[in-house]
LOFI-794276 format. One record per residue (C-alpha): residue number from 1; residue in three letters; z, y, x. Coordinates in Angstrom, 1 decimal. Each point is the difference from the previous one (the first is absolute). Layout:
LOFI-794276
(site NUM; "ALA"; (Z; Y; X))
...
***
This chain:
LOFI-794276
(site 1; "MET"; (0.1; -0.1; -0.1))
(site 2; "ASN"; (-1.0; 3.7; 1.3))
(site 3; "LYS"; (3.5; 1.4; 1.2))
(site 4; "THR"; (-0.9; 3.4; -1.3))
(site 5; "VAL"; (-0.4; -1.1; -3.8))
(site 6; "ILE"; (2.6; 1.9; -2.1))
(site 7; "VAL"; (2.5; -2.8; -1.5))
(site 8; "SER"; (1.6; 2.9; -2.1))
(site 9; "VAL"; (0.5; 3.6; -0.6))
(site 10; "ASP"; (3.6; 1.7; -0.5))
(site 11; "PRO"; (0.4; 1.3; -3.3))
(site 12; "LYS"; (-0.2; 3.9; -0.5))
(site 13; "SER"; (-1.4; 0.3; 4.1))
(site 14; "PRO"; (-2.5; 2.3; 1.1))
(site 15; "ALA"; (-2.5; -3.1; -0.1))
(site 16; "ASP"; (0.9; -1.3; -3.5))
(site 17; "ARG"; (-0.4; 3.7; -1.4))
(site 18; "ARG"; (-3.5; -0.2; 1.2))
(site 19; "GLY"; (-0.8; -3.4; -1.4))
(site 20; "VAL"; (-0.2; -1.9; 3.3))
(site 21; "LYS"; (0.3; -4.1; -1.2))
(site 22; "ALA"; (1.5; -3.1; 1.5))
(site 23; "GLY"; (-3.0; -2.0; 1.2))
(site 24; "GLU"; (-1.8; 2.9; 1.2))
(site 25; "THR"; (-0.8; -0.1; 3.9))
(site 26; "LEU"; (0.9; 3.2; 2.0))
(site 27; "GLN"; (-2.8; 0.4; 2.3))
(site 28; "LYS"; (0.3; 3.8; 1.4))
(site 29; "VAL"; (2.4; 2.7; -0.1))
(site 30; "ASN"; (-1.7; 3.4; 0.5))
(site 31; "GLY"; (-3.1; -1.7; 1.4))
(site 32; "HIS"; (2.2; -2.0; 2.5))
(site 33; "ASP"; (-0.1; -3.9; -0.2))
(site 34; "ILE"; (3.2; -1.9; -0.8))
(site 35; "VAL"; (0.4; -2.9; 2.2))
(site 36; "ASP"; (3.9; -0.2; -0.5))
(site 37; "VAL"; (3.1; 1.6; -0.5))
(site 38; "LEU"; (-0.2; 2.5; 2.9))
(site 39; "ASP"; (-3.2; 1.4; -1.2))
(site 40; "TYR"; (1.4; -0.1; -3.6))
(site 41; "LYS"; (3.4; 1.9; 1.1))
(site 42; "PHE"; (-1.8; 2.7; 2.5))
(site 43; "TYR"; (-2.9; 0.8; -2.4))
(site 44; "THR"; (2.1; 0.1; -3.4))
(site 45; "TYR"; (2.4; 2.5; 1.2))
(site 46; "ASP"; (-1.9; 3.0; -0.8))
(site 47; "PRO"; (0.7; 1.4; -3.4))
(site 48; "GLU"; (-3.9; -0.1; -1.3))
(site 49; "LEU"; (-1.7; -3.4; 0.3))
(site 50; "THR"; (-3.2; -1.4; -1.1))
(site 51; "LEU"; (0.2; -3.6; -0.3))
(site 52; "THR"; (-3.1; -2.4; 0.4))
(site 53; "LEU"; (0.6; -3.1; -2.4))
(site 54; "GLU"; (-2.0; -3.1; -0.5))
(site 55; "ARG"; (0.3; -2.8; -2.7))
(site 56; "ASP"; (-2.9; -2.7; -0.8))
(site 57; "GLY"; (-2.3; 2.0; 2.2))
(site 58; "VAL"; (0.6; 3.2; -1.8))
(site 59; "VAL"; (1.3; 2.7; 2.0))
(site 60; "ARG"; (1.3; 3.4; -1.4))
(site 61; "GLU"; (1.9; 3.2; 1.8))
(site 62; "VAL"; (3.1; 1.3; -1.5))
(site 63; "THR"; (1.8; 3.1; 1.0))
(site 64; "VAL"; (3.9; -0.2; 0.1))
(site 65; "ARG"; (2.1; 3.1; 0.5))
(site 66; "LYS"; (3.9; -0.4; 1.4))
(site 67; "GLY"; (2.6; 1.4; 2.3))
(site 68; "GLU"; (-0.4; -0.3; 3.7))
(site 69; "GLY"; (1.1; -3.1; 1.1))
(site 70; "ASP"; (0.8; -1.1; -3.4))
(site 71; "GLU"; (-0.7; -3.8; -0.7))
(site 72; "LEU"; (-3.3; -0.7; -1.6))
(site 73; "GLY"; (1.7; -2.9; -2.5))
(site 74; "LEU"; (-2.7; -3.1; 1.1))
(site 75; "ASN"; (1.6; -3.0; 0.9))
(site 76; "PHE"; (-1.9; -2.8; 2.2))
(site 77; "GLU"; (0.1; -4.0; 0.4))
(site 78; "THR"; (2.3; 0.9; 2.9))
(site 79; "TYR"; (1.6; 3.1; 1.6))
(site 80; "MET"; (-2.6; 0.1; 3.0))
(site 81; "MET"; (-2.8; -0.6; -2.0))
(site 82; "ASP"; (-0.9; -2.6; 2.7))
(site 83; "SER"; (1.5; -2.9; 1.7))
(site 84; "PRO"; (2.4; 0.7; 2.6))
(site 85; "ARG"; (-1.3; -0.8; 3.5))
(site 86; "SER"; (1.6; -2.6; 2.2))
(site 87; "CYS"; (0.8; 0.2; 3.8))
(site 88; "ALA"; (-2.6; -1.1; 2.5))
(site 89; "ASN"; (2.3; -0.3; 2.5))
(site 90; "HIS"; (2.4; -2.7; 1.7))
(site 91; "CYS"; (2.6; 1.9; 1.2))
(site 92; "ILE"; (2.4; -1.9; 2.4))
(site 93; "PHE"; (2.9; 1.5; -1.6))
(site 94; "CYS"; (-1.2; -0.1; -3.7))
(site 95; "PHE"; (3.3; -0.6; -2.3))
(site 96; "VAL"; (-2.1; -1.8; -2.6))
(site 97; "ASP"; (-1.0; -2.6; 2.2))
(site 98; "GLN"; (4.0; -0.6; 0.6))
(site 99; "LEU"; (0.6; -0.7; -3.6))
(site 100; "PRO"; (1.4; -3.3; -1.1))
(site 101; "ARG"; (-2.2; -1.8; -2.3))
(site 102; "GLY"; (0.5; -0.4; -3.8))
(site 103; "LEU"; (0.5; 3.9; -0.4))
(site 104; "ARG"; (-2.0; 2.1; -2.8))
(site 105; "GLU"; (-3.8; -0.2; 0.6))
(site 106; "THR"; (0.0; 3.8; 0.2))
(site 107; "LEU"; (2.2; 0.0; 3.2))
(site 108; "TYR"; (-2.6; -1.5; 1.9))
(site 109; "PHE"; (-2.7; 2.3; -0.6))
(site 110; "LYS"; (-0.5; 2.6; 2.9))
(site 111; "ASP"; (-1.5; 3.3; -1.2))
(site 112; "ASP"; (-1.5; 2.2; 2.3))
(site 113; "ASP"; (-1.7; 3.0; -2.5))
(site 114; "ALA"; (-0.7; 3.4; 1.2))
(site 115; "ARG"; (0.6; 0.9; -3.8))
(site 116; "LEU"; (3.4; -1.3; 0.0))
(site 117; "SER"; (1.1; 2.1; 2.9))
(site 118; "PHE"; (-0.9; 3.2; -1.9))
(site 119; "LEU"; (1.2; -1.2; -3.5))
(site 120; "MET"; (3.2; -2.3; 0.8))
(site 121; "GLY"; (0.9; 0.7; 3.8))
(site 122; "ASN"; (-1.3; -3.2; 1.3))
(site 123; "TYR"; (-0.5; -0.1; 3.8))
(site 124; "ILE"; (-4.0; -1.1; 1.1))
(site 125; "THR"; (-1.1; -1.0; 3.2))
(site 126; "LEU"; (-3.9; 1.6; -0.7))
(site 127; "THR"; (-1.5; -3.5; 1.0))
(site 128; "ASN"; (-1.5; -0.6; -3.3))
(site 129; "LEU"; (-1.3; 3.7; -0.9))
(site 130; "SER"; (-3.6; 0.2; -0.6))
(site 131; "PRO"; (-1.8; 3.1; 1.7))
(site 132; "ARG"; (-0.5; 1.2; -4.0))
(site 133; "GLU"; (3.6; -0.3; -0.4))
(site 134; "ALA"; (0.8; 1.9; 3.3))
(site 135; "GLN"; (-2.2; 2.4; -0.7))
(site 136; "ARG"; (1.4; 0.6; -3.9))
(site 137; "ILE"; (3.4; 0.4; 1.5))
(site 138; "ILE"; (-1.5; 2.9; 1.8))
(site 139; "ASP"; (-2.0; 1.6; -2.6))
(site 140; "LEU"; (2.7; -0.5; -2.6))
(site 141; "HIS"; (2.6; 1.2; 2.7))
(site 142; "ILE"; (2.3; -2.8; -1.1))
(site 143; "SER"; (3.3; 0.6; 2.0))
(site 144; "PRO"; (2.5; -1.1; 0.8))
(site 145; "ILE"; (-0.9; -3.6; 0.8))
(site 146; "ASN"; (2.6; -2.4; 1.9))
(site 147; "VAL"; (-1.4; -1.7; 2.9))
(site 148; "SER"; (1.3; -3.3; 1.7))
(site 149; "VAL"; (-0.9; 1.1; 3.4))
(site 150; "HIS"; (2.4; -2.6; 2.2))
(site 151; "THR"; (-1.9; 1.2; 3.3))
(site 152; "THR"; (-3.0; 2.4; 0.7))
(site 153; "GLU"; (-1.2; -2.3; 2.9))
(site 154; "PRO"; (-3.0; -1.5; -1.4))
(site 155; "GLU"; (-0.1; -3.4; 1.6))
(site 156; "LEU"; (3.8; -0.5; -0.6))
(site 157; "ARG"; (-0.6; 1.1; -3.3))
(site 158; "CYS"; (-2.6; -2.9; -0.7))
(site 159; "LYS"; (2.7; -2.3; 1.2))
(site 160; "LEU"; (2.7; 1.2; -2.2))
(site 161; "LEU"; (-2.0; 0.1; -3.2))
(site 162; "GLY"; (-2.1; -3.0; 0.8))
(site 163; "ASN"; (-3.3; 1.7; -0.9))
(site 164; "ARG"; (-2.4; 1.0; 2.8))
(site 165; "ASN"; (-0.9; 3.1; -1.7))
(site 166; "ALA"; (3.4; 1.4; -0.5))
(site 167; "GLY"; (-0.6; 2.3; 3.2))
(site 168; "ALA"; (-2.7; 2.1; -2.2))
(site 169; "GLY"; (3.0; 1.0; -2.0))
(site 170; "ILE"; (1.4; 2.5; 2.6))
(site 171; "ASP"; (-3.5; 1.9; 0.0))
(site 172; "LEU"; (-0.1; 0.1; -3.7))
(site 173; "MET"; (3.8; 1.5; 0.3))
(site 174; "LYS"; (-1.4; 2.5; 2.2))
(site 175; "ARG"; (-2.7; 0.9; -2.6))
(site 176; "PHE"; (2.3; 0.3; -2.3))
(site 177; "ALA"; (2.2; 2.6; 1.7))
(site 178; "GLU"; (-3.1; 1.9; 0.7))
(site 179; "ALA"; (-0.8; 0.1; -3.8))
(site 180; "GLY"; (3.7; 1.3; -0.8))
(site 181; "ILE"; (1.1; -3.1; -0.9))
(site 182; "GLN"; (3.7; -0.7; 0.1))
(site 183; "MET"; (1.2; -3.3; 1.2))
(site 184; "ASN"; (3.4; -1.6; -0.2))
(site 185; "CYS"; (0.2; -2.9; 2.7))
(site 186; "GLN"; (1.8; -2.9; 0.5))
(site 187; "ILE"; (0.9; -2.1; 3.3))
(site 188; "VAL"; (1.4; -3.4; -0.5))
(site 189; "SER"; (1.4; -0.9; 3.3))
(site 190; "CYS"; (0.1; -3.0; 1.5))
(site 191; "PRO"; (2.2; -0.7; 3.1))
(site 192; "GLY"; (-2.3; -0.5; 3.4))
(site 193; "ILE"; (-3.2; 0.5; -2.0))
(site 194; "ASN"; (-0.8; 3.7; -1.1))
(site 195; "ASP"; (3.4; 1.8; 0.7))
(site 196; "GLY"; (0.8; 1.3; 3.6))
(site 197; "ARG"; (-2.7; 1.9; 1.9))
(site 198; "HIS"; (-2.4; -0.9; -3.0))
(site 199; "LEU"; (2.2; 1.1; -2.5))
(site 200; "GLN"; (0.0; 3.6; 2.1))
(site 201; "LYS"; (-3.8; 0.2; 0.0))
(site 202; "THR"; (0.0; -0.6; -3.7))
(site 203; "LEU"; (2.3; 2.8; -0.7))
(site 204; "GLU"; (-1.8; 2.1; 2.5))
(site 205; "ASP"; (-3.3; -0.6; -1.7))
(site 206; "LEU"; (1.1; 0.4; -3.3))
(site 207; "ALA"; (1.9; 3.4; 1.0))
(site 208; "ALA"; (-3.5; 1.2; 1.2))
(site 209; "MET"; (-1.3; -0.2; -3.6))
(site 210; "TYR"; (2.8; 2.1; -1.5))
(site 211; "PRO"; (-0.2; 1.4; -2.5))
(site 212; "GLY"; (-2.2; -2.7; -1.3))
(site 213; "VAL"; (2.9; -2.2; 0.6))
(site 214; "ASN"; (2.6; 1.2; -2.2))
(site 215; "SER"; (2.6; -2.3; 1.1))
(site 216; "ILE"; (0.8; -3.4; 2.1))
(site 217; "SER"; (2.4; -3.1; -0.8))
(site 218; "VAL"; (0.9; -2.3; 2.5))
(site 219; "VAL"; (1.6; -3.3; -1.6))
(site 220; "PRO"; (0.7; -3.2; 1.7))
(site 221; "VAL"; (-1.8; -3.2; -0.9))
(site 222; "GLY"; (1.5; -2.1; -2.8))
(site 223; "LEU"; (0.4; -3.7; 0.9))
(site 224; "THR"; (0.9; -2.7; -2.9))
(site 225; "LYS"; (1.0; -3.7; 0.8))
(site 226; "HIS"; (-3.5; -1.0; -1.5))
(site 227; "ARG"; (-2.3; 0.7; 3.2))
(site 228; "GLN"; (-1.2; -3.7; 0.6))
(site 229; "GLY"; (-3.3; 0.3; 1.7))
(site 230; "LEU"; (0.1; 3.8; 0.3))
(site 231; "TYR"; (-0.3; 2.5; 3.2))
(site 232; "PRO"; (3.1; -0.7; 2.1))
(site 233; "LEU"; (2.3; 3.3; -0.7))
(site 234; "GLU"; (3.4; 0.8; 0.8))
(site 235; "PRO"; (2.5; 2.1; -1.7))
(site 236; "TYR"; (1.2; 3.6; 1.7))
(site 237; "THR"; (3.5; -0.2; 1.7))
(site 238; "VAL"; (2.4; 2.8; 0.1))
(site 239; "GLU"; (-1.3; 0.7; 3.4))
(site 240; "THR"; (-3.7; 0.0; -0.7))
(site 241; "ALA"; (0.4; 1.8; -3.4))
(site 242; "GLY"; (2.1; 2.7; 1.8))
(site 243; "ALA"; (-3.0; 0.3; 2.5))
(site 244; "VAL"; (-2.5; 0.7; -3.0))
(site 245; "VAL"; (2.5; 2.7; -1.7))
(site 246; "ASP"; (0.7; 1.8; 3.0))
(site 247; "MET"; (-3.8; 0.3; 0.8))
(site 248; "VAL"; (-0.7; 1.2; -3.4))
(site 249; "GLU"; (2.6; 2.3; 0.0))
(site 250; "ARG"; (-1.0; 1.4; 3.4))
(site 251; "PHE"; (-3.6; 0.4; -1.7))
(site 252; "GLY"; (1.2; 1.4; -2.9))
(site 253; "GLU"; (2.1; 2.9; 1.8))
(site 254; "ARG"; (-3.1; 0.7; 2.1))
(site 255; "CYS"; (-2.4; 0.4; -3.2))
(site 256; "LEU"; (3.2; 2.2; -1.6))
(site 257; "GLN"; (-0.8; 2.3; 2.6))
(site 258; "GLU"; (-3.6; 0.0; 0.4))
(site 259; "LEU"; (-1.0; -0.4; -3.8))
(site 260; "GLY"; (3.2; 0.9; -1.9))
(site 261; "THR"; (0.5; -3.7; -1.5))
(site 262; "ARG"; (1.2; -3.1; 1.7))
(site 263; "LEU"; (-3.1; -1.5; -1.5))
(site 264; "ALA"; (1.3; -3.5; 0.9))
(site 265; "TRP"; (3.2; -1.8; -1.3))
(site 266; "CYS"; (1.4; -3.5; 0.4))
(site 267; "SER"; (0.9; -1.8; -3.3))
(site 268; "ASP"; (3.8; -0.5; -0.7))
(site 269; "GLU"; (-0.5; -3.9; 0.8))
(site 270; "PHE"; (-0.8; 1.0; 3.4))
(site 271; "TYR"; (3.2; 2.1; 0.4))
(site 272; "LEU"; (1.9; -3.1; -1.4))
(site 273; "GLN"; (-1.4; -2.4; 2.3))
(site 274; "ALA"; (0.8; 2.2; 3.0))
(site 275; "GLU"; (3.9; 0.7; -1.5))
(site 276; "ARG"; (-0.8; 3.6; 0.2))
(site 277; "ALA"; (1.4; 2.6; -2.6))
(site 278; "ILE"; (-2.6; 1.4; -2.5))
(site 279; "PRO"; (-1.0; 3.4; 0.9))
(site 280; "ALA"; (1.2; 3.0; -2.1))
(site 281; "ASP"; (-1.7; 1.4; -3.2))
(site 282; "GLU"; (-1.8; 2.5; 1.8))
(site 283; "TYR"; (-1.7; -2.4; 2.6))
(site 284; "PHE"; (-2.4; -1.2; -2.8))
(site 285; "GLU"; (-1.3; 3.2; -1.1))
(site 286; "ASP"; (-1.9; -0.5; -3.2))
(site 287; "TYR"; (0.6; -3.8; 0.0))
(site 288; "THR"; (-3.9; -0.6; 0.1))
(site 289; "GLN"; (0.4; -3.9; 0.8))
(site 290; "LEU"; (2.8; -1.1; -2.6))
(site 291; "GLU"; (-2.0; -2.5; -1.2))
(site 292; "ASN"; (-0.2; -1.5; 3.1))
(site 293; "GLY"; (3.7; -0.2; 0.2))
(site 294; "VAL"; (0.1; 3.0; 2.5))
(site 295; "GLY"; (3.4; 2.3; -0.8))
(site 296; "MET"; (0.6; -2.2; -3.4))
(site 297; "LEU"; (3.7; -0.7; 0.9))
(site 298; "ARG"; (0.4; 3.9; 1.2))
(site 299; "LEU"; (-1.2; 1.2; -3.2))
(site 300; "LEU"; (1.9; -2.4; -2.4))
(site 301; "ARG"; (3.4; 1.3; 2.0))
(site 302; "THR"; (-1.2; 3.7; -0.2))
(site 303; "GLU"; (-0.8; -0.2; -3.9))
(site 304; "PHE"; (3.2; -2.2; -0.5))
(site 305; "ASP"; (2.2; 2.7; 1.9))
(site 306; "SER"; (-1.7; 2.7; -2.4))
(site 307; "ALA"; (0.9; -2.3; -3.1))
(site 308; "PHE"; (3.3; -0.6; 1.3))
(site 309; "GLU"; (1.2; 3.6; 0.3))
(site 310; "LEU"; (-1.2; 0.6; -4.0))
(site 311; "ALA"; (1.8; -3.4; -1.1))
(site 312; "GLU"; (3.0; 0.3; -1.9))
(site 313; "GLU"; (3.0; -2.3; 0.7))
(site 314; "THR"; (0.1; -3.0; -2.5))
(site 315; "ASN"; (1.1; -3.6; -0.4))
(site 316; "ALA"; (-3.2; -1.8; 0.5))
(site 317; "THR"; (-0.3; -3.8; -0.8))
(site 318; "SER"; (0.4; -2.3; 3.1))
(site 319; "PHE"; (-3.5; -0.7; 1.6))
(site 320; "SER"; (-1.5; -1.8; 2.8))
(site 321; "ILE"; (-3.5; 0.8; 2.0))
(site 322; "ALA"; (-2.1; -2.5; 1.5))
(site 323; "THR"; (-2.7; 1.0; 2.6))
(site 324; "GLY"; (-1.7; -1.1; 3.0))
(site 325; "VAL"; (2.1; -0.6; 3.3))
(site 326; "ALA"; (-1.7; 3.1; 1.9))
(site 327; "CYS"; (1.1; 2.5; -2.4))
(site 328; "ALA"; (3.2; -1.3; -1.3))
(site 329; "PRO"; (2.3; 2.0; 2.6))
(site 330; "PHE"; (-1.6; 3.2; -1.1))
(site 331; "LEU"; (0.7; -1.0; -3.6))
(site 332; "GLU"; (3.6; -0.9; 0.8))
(site 333; "GLU"; (0.7; 3.6; 1.2))
(site 334; "ILE"; (-1.5; 1.4; -3.3))
(site 335; "VAL"; (2.3; -2.4; -1.9))
(site 336; "ASP"; (3.0; 1.0; 1.9))
(site 337; "LYS"; (-0.6; 3.6; -0.5))
(site 338; "ALA"; (-0.5; -0.6; -3.8))
(site 339; "ALA"; (3.4; -1.9; -0.4))
(site 340; "GLY"; (2.0; 3.4; 0.2))
(site 341; "LYS"; (-1.7; 1.6; -3.0))
(site 342; "CYS"; (-1.0; -3.2; -2.1))
(site 343; "HIS"; (3.3; -1.6; 0.6))
(site 344; "THR"; (-1.6; -3.3; 0.6))
(site 345; "LYS"; (-0.5; -2.0; 3.2))
(site 346; "GLY"; (-3.5; -1.4; -0.5))
(site 347; "LYS"; (-1.1; -2.8; 2.3))
(site 348; "VAL"; (-3.0; -0.3; 2.0))
(site 349; "TYR"; (-1.6; -3.5; 0.8))
(site 350; "PRO"; (-2.8; -0.1; 2.7))
(site 351; "ILE"; (-2.6; -3.0; -1.1))
(site 352; "GLU"; (-1.2; -1.9; 2.6))
(site 353; "ASN"; (-3.8; -0.8; -0.4))
(site 354; "ARG"; (-0.4; -3.7; -0.1))
(site 355; "PHE"; (-2.8; 0.1; -2.3))
(site 356; "PHE"; (-2.3; 1.6; 2.9))
(site 357; "GLY"; (2.4; -0.4; 2.7))
(site 358; "THR"; (3.0; 1.7; 1.7))
(site 359; "THR"; (-2.4; 2.4; 2.0))
(site 360; "ILE"; (-0.9; 1.6; -3.1))
(site 361; "THR"; (2.9; 2.5; -0.9))
(site 362; "VAL"; (-1.5; 2.5; -2.5))
(site 363; "ALA"; (1.4; 0.4; -3.5))
(site 364; "GLY"; (-3.4; 0.0; -1.4))
(site 365; "LEU"; (-0.5; -3.7; 0.9))
(site 366; "VAL"; (3.0; -1.6; -1.3))
(site 367; "THR"; (-0.6; -2.7; -2.6))
(site 368; "GLY"; (1.6; -0.8; -3.2))
(site 369; "GLY"; (0.7; -3.4; 1.3))
(site 370; "ASP"; (2.1; 1.4; 3.0))
(site 371; "LEU"; (1.7; 2.2; -2.2))
(site 372; "ILE"; (1.3; -3.0; -2.1))
(site 373; "ASP"; (0.5; -2.1; 3.1))
(site 374; "GLN"; (2.4; 2.5; 1.8))
(site 375; "LEU"; (1.6; 1.7; -2.8))
(site 376; "ARG"; (1.0; -2.9; -2.0))
(site 377; "GLY"; (3.6; 0.0; -0.4))
(site 378; "LYS"; (0.5; 3.2; 1.5))
(site 379; "ASP"; (2.2; 3.0; -1.2))
(site 380; "LEU"; (-2.7; 2.2; -1.4))
(site 381; "GLY"; (2.0; 2.1; -2.0))
(site 382; "GLN"; (-1.3; 0.8; -3.3))
(site 383; "ARG"; (-3.4; 1.0; 0.7))
(site 384; "LEU"; (-2.6; -0.7; 2.8))
(site 385; "LEU"; (-2.1; 2.6; 1.5))
(site 386; "ILE"; (-3.3; -0.7; 1.9))
(site 387; "PRO"; (-2.8; 2.4; 1.4))
(site 388; "VAL"; (-2.8; -0.3; -2.4))
(site 389; "ASN"; (-2.5; -0.7; 2.5))
(site 390; "MET"; (1.1; -3.4; 0.1))
(site 391; "LEU"; (-2.1; -0.5; -3.2))
(site 392; "ARG"; (-3.5; -0.1; -0.7))
(site 393; "HIS"; (-1.4; 3.7; -1.2))
(site 394; "GLY"; (0.9; 0.6; -3.4))
(site 395; "GLN"; (1.7; -3.7; -0.8))
(site 396; "ASP"; (3.0; -1.5; 0.2))
(site 397; "VAL"; (-1.3; -2.8; 2.4))
(site 398; "PHE"; (1.1; -0.9; 3.7))
(site 399; "LEU"; (-2.8; -1.1; 2.7))
(site 400; "ASP"; (1.0; -3.6; -0.9))
(site 401; "ASP"; (-0.6; 0.7; -3.7))
(site 402; "VAL"; (3.6; -0.6; -0.8))
(site 403; "THR"; (1.0; 2.7; -2.6))
(site 404; "VAL"; (2.5; 2.7; -0.1))
(site 405; "ALA"; (1.4; -2.1; -3.4))
(site 406; "GLN"; (0.1; -3.2; 2.1))
(site 407; "VAL"; (2.4; 1.7; 2.5))
(site 408; "GLU"; (2.0; 1.4; -2.5))
(site 409; "GLU"; (0.6; -3.3; -1.6))
(site 410; "ALA"; (0.8; -1.5; 3.2))
(site 411; "LEU"; (2.3; 2.3; 1.4))
(site 412; "GLY"; (1.6; 1.0; -3.3))
(site 413; "VAL"; (-0.6; 3.7; 0.6))
(site 414; "PRO"; (-2.2; 2.7; -1.4))
(site 415; "VAL"; (-2.6; 0.9; 2.6))
(site 416; "THR"; (-1.1; 3.6; 0.4))
(site 417; "PRO"; (-3.1; 0.9; 2.1))
(site 418; "VAL"; (0.5; 3.4; 1.6))
(site 419; "ASN"; (-2.9; 2.4; 1.6))
(site 420; "GLN"; (-0.2; 0.8; 3.4))
(site 421; "ASP"; (1.5; 3.4; -0.5))
(site 422; "GLY"; (3.6; 1.1; 1.0))
(site 423; "PHE"; (0.5; 2.0; -3.4))
(site 424; "ASP"; (-0.8; -3.3; -2.1))
(site 425; "LEU"; (2.2; -1.9; 2.1))
(site 426; "CYS"; (2.9; 2.3; -0.5))
(site 427; "ASP"; (-0.4; -0.1; -3.7))
(site 428; "ALA"; (0.1; -4.0; 0.1))
(site 429; "ILE"; (2.9; 0.0; 2.1))
(site 430; "PHE"; (1.8; 2.8; -2.2))
(site 431; "GLY"; (-1.5; -1.0; -3.6))
(site 432; "GLY"; (1.5; -3.4; -0.2))
***
C-alpha cells in the first residue's frame, strides 16, 4: 500500500473543512513531492497550502488555510509514511547483538534512519543515507541531527561499524557542517580500540567542525553476558575509565576557553565507573546530551533540591526505591535528605542485573524478573518507586515482558513509576 494514502482525517481539522477524504493519496504540497513524513512535516508548516490529491486515477487540487505550524489533520498508515530503515552496520559493540533470545521481536530491530534522528532524537551512523536523502537534509535544513560518530578515522570507523563504507560518513558530516546543519555527536568508547590517542583525534576533528558540531557525548561500551561469538571487548576499569574522564575534561576546558562551550562531556556512567563525583550543575551547561546520560544524575539532584525547598513537612507513607547498582548511592543521598521533612526513612535497593549480566548497572535495563527475585521478602514499606525508564515507552511492561501488575502481585506492594525528573521524584517521596 502507498504509504501516503490518507487513512483518516481529523474531524473539524483544516483538511476536513476543505473536504479532504480518507482513501485519497497525498501526492504534492505546494508542488513538492511528498515521499515521507519529513516532506510532509516541512511542506505543511506554512499557513496556505495547495494539496495535490489522487484517487482511482483522478487528480484534484485543494487549497487549505490554517495557522502557521498547525497540524493539517491527515493521518496515514504509519507515522513515518514509510517503513523505518534498518541498520546496515555490524558494530563490534552493538547492544542488540548482546540481547538474550526470547525477547519481544521489536527489541531485535536495529534502526538507522535519519528521519527518526530528526523526529525522535535517535542517533544515526550515516552509512545508509542515500545521496538524495543527504541532499534533502541540506535543502530542507533539517537540524539538528544526532550522529553516532565513534571515531573520525575512516579505517578505524569501518572496523568499529563493521561496514566498509563507514569512513565516508565523516566527509558527509563536514558537508553538513558547511551547510549550517547542527549535529549532536555520540562516541561509544571501547577500551584499547577507539579511546586514548584515537579519542583525542576524534575530539579534535569534531571540534574543527564547530558550530556544526554542537555537542559530543562520550559513553562507555555496554557489555552484557550474552556475547558468545562476538568481538572480544573488555569493560572499563576504575583506572581506564578515569583516564577517559581526564582526557575529555581537559579537552572540554580548552574548548570552553576557545569556543565558549565545553563541547564534549563524559556520561554519568563514566564518572561512576571511574568512582568520580558527578560534576556540578554549571559544568553541563544546557544539558544538551541528557538523553545519552550526560548530567542526568546532577540534573535530578538539582531539580530535587529545588522541589525540596518548597516541599512542606508531612508524614509520608513508608516507601522504597528500586534502581540500578550504579546510581543507588546517589539516590540514597536524596532519600536521606528527604527524611527530615517527610518524616519517613525510605530504603533504596540496588538491583543487580542478572538478566543481562552484572556489568550492566544502569536502572533502565533492570527487568521485572530481577525486581521480583531480589525484592521478594524485603521490607518495601507501603509502596515501591521505580524509574519509569525501566518500562517500555508508554506501557507498564519491563524488558523481559513482565508487567507492573505482576511485580505488584509478587511483591505485595503498589509500584509507582517515576519520571527521571527531580520534581517528580520529590512529589513521589512526599506524596504517599
